[in-house]
C-alpha positions in Angstrom: 81.5 142.8 48.8 83.8 144.7 51.1 81.4 143.9 53.8 81.2 140.4 53.2 85.3 140.4 53.0 85.3 142.3 56.3 82.9 139.8 58.1 84.9 136.8 56.6 88.0 138.2 57.8 86.5 138.8 61.7 85.3 135.5 61.8 88.7 133.9 61.1 90.1 136.3 63.4 87.7 135.1 66.0 88.4 131.6 65.3 92.0 131.9 65.6 92.0 133.7 68.9 89.7 131.2 70.2 92.0 128.2 69.1 94.9 130.4 70.3 93.2 130.5 74.0 92.3 126.6 73.9 95.6 125.8 73.0 97.2 128.1 75.4 95.0 127.0 78.3 95.9 123.0 77.5 99.4 123.6 77.5 99.1 125.7 80.9 97.2 123.0 82.4 99.5 120.3 81.2 102.5 122.0 83.0 100.9 121.2 86.4 100.6 117.7 85.5 104.0 116.9 83.6 106.3 114.5 86.1 109.5 115.9 86.6 112.4 113.5 85.7 114.8 113.8 88.5 118.3 111.9 88.9 118.7 110.8 93.1 121.7 109.4 94.4 121.1 106.1 96.0 123.5 104.7 99.1 126.0 103.7 96.5 126.0 106.9 95.3 124.7 105.5 91.9 122.1 107.6 90.0 118.5 106.1 90.3 116.4 108.0 87.6 112.8 108.7 89.2 109.9 110.9 88.3 107.9 112.9 90.6 104.0 113.2 90.5 101.6 114.9 92.5 98.7 113.2 93.8 95.6 114.2 95.8 95.0 111.3 98.8 91.3 110.1 98.7 91.6 107.5 101.9 92.0 108.5 105.1 93.8 105.2 106.2 96.8 107.5 107.3 95.0 110.3 109.0 96.8 111.8 111.5 99.9 111.7 109.3 98.7 112.3 105.7 94.8 113.4 105.4 92.2 113.1 102.8 92.5 115.7 100.1 96.1 116.6 100.9 98.5 116.7 98.0 101.8 114.5 98.5 104.6 114.3 96.2 105.5 110.9 94.9 109.0 109.6 93.6 108.1 107.2 91.2 110.6 104.4 90.7 112.7 105.3 93.7 112.8 101.7 94.9 114.2 100.3 91.5 117.6 101.1 93.1 117.1 102.2 96.9 116.1 99.7 99.6 112.9 100.0 101.6 113.2 101.4 105.1 110.8 101.0 108.0 108.8 104.4 108.5 108.9 105.1 104.8 105.5 106.2 103.2 105.0 104.6 100.1 102.4 104.0 97.3 101.3 100.5 96.6 100.1 99.3 93.1 97.4 97.2 94.7 95.5 95.1 92.1 91.7 95.9 91.4 91.8 99.3 93.2 93.3 102.7 92.9 96.8 102.9 94.5 97.0 102.5 98.2 99.5 104.8 100.6 100.7 103.2 103.4 103.6 103.2 106.0 106.5 100.3 105.7 106.4 98.9 108.9 108.8 95.6 108.3 111.1 95.2 105.8 113.1 91.9 104.8 115.1 90.5 107.3 113.0 92.1 110.0 111.4 89.5 112.9 107.6 89.4 113.0 105.5 87.9 115.2 101.8 87.8 116.0 100.8 88.1 119.8 97.6 87.5 121.3 96.1 90.6 123.5 92.5 90.9 124.6 89.8 90.4 121.9 92.9 90.7 119.0 96.3 90.1 117.9 99.2 92.2 118.1 102.1 92.5 115.5 106.0 92.2 117.0 108.5 93.6 114.9 111.9 92.9 116.0 110.4 92.2 119.3 108.4 95.4 119.9 104.6 95.6 119.5 103.9 98.0 116.2 102.3 101.1 116.7 100.7 103.8 114.7 101.6 107.6 114.8 99.7 108.1 118.1 101.4 105.1 119.9 98.7 103.2 119.8 99.5 99.2 119.4 98.2 97.7 116.0 95.3 95.1 117.0 94.4 92.8 114.3 91.2 91.0 114.3 90.7 87.2 113.6 90.6 87.7 109.9 93.8 89.8 109.8 95.7 87.3 112.0 94.5 84.2 109.7 96.3 86.4 106.8 99.5 87.5 108.4 100.1 83.9 110.3 100.1 82.3 107.1 103.4 84.5 106.5 104.7 84.2 109.9 104.4 80.2 109.8 105.9 80.1 105.8 108.8 82.5 106.4 109.4 81.3 110.1 108.7 84.8 111.2 111.2 86.5 109.3 110.4 89.0 106.2 111.6 87.2 103.2 114.0 89.1 100.6 112.5 92.0 98.7 109.3 92.0 101.0 107.5 94.5 103.2 104.8 94.7 105.6 102.5 97.7 105.0 100.1 99.5 107.5 97.7 102.1 107.7 97.9 104.7 110.8 94.5 103.1 112.1 95.3 100.9 114.9 92.2 98.6 114.4 93.5 98.0 110.8 92.9 99.3 107.1 93.1 97.8 103.4 96.9 96.5 104.3 99.1 94.1 104.5 96.6 92.5 107.5 94.2 92.1 104.3 96.4 91.2 101.5 99.6 90.1 103.1 103.1 91.0 102.7 104.1 93.2 99.7 107.1 92.7 97.1 109.2 95.3 96.5 108.5 95.3 92.7 105.0 96.5 93.6 105.8 99.6 95.2 105.4 102.6 92.9 107.7 104.9 94.8 108.2 106.9 98.1 106.3 109.6 99.3 108.2 112.8 100.4 
């Protein structure tokens, strides 16, 4: 009878240790994925509640700036009370795919124009040819031209309120505004820092 009680006690003890290890491991792993809630001061010195998330970049459209496999920190909700700025690296909630990481190349009020160049089209922003981080001019194909020329015509070559032009870092284009058009500020998930 004592042997039976001892075996039962050992089984219960091992079970409790096992459950404790599983719960401890779960808590340990969750601590790495828990977003940090932060209060960031915006330009008007008002608090802007954001959360910080870490993500691993899978695509290569920002290669040269951010490489595939690199971990980024994202301030989710940053643009709820801050303005988009040229050069910001953002994550965009593109319907039908995972969110995309892109560079803001033009914001509301900026002028943009498409100009033929050889066998493609350059994008002029505020009168200057838009270039990637390697100083290579973006060169759109006919489909990219067709997409952005609609916006150029509809908005008389000015980025409308709460919209922006997003591009990758590849001069020949990527899954960016040359494929899906201008983007509304409300669809920007946050700023990469």
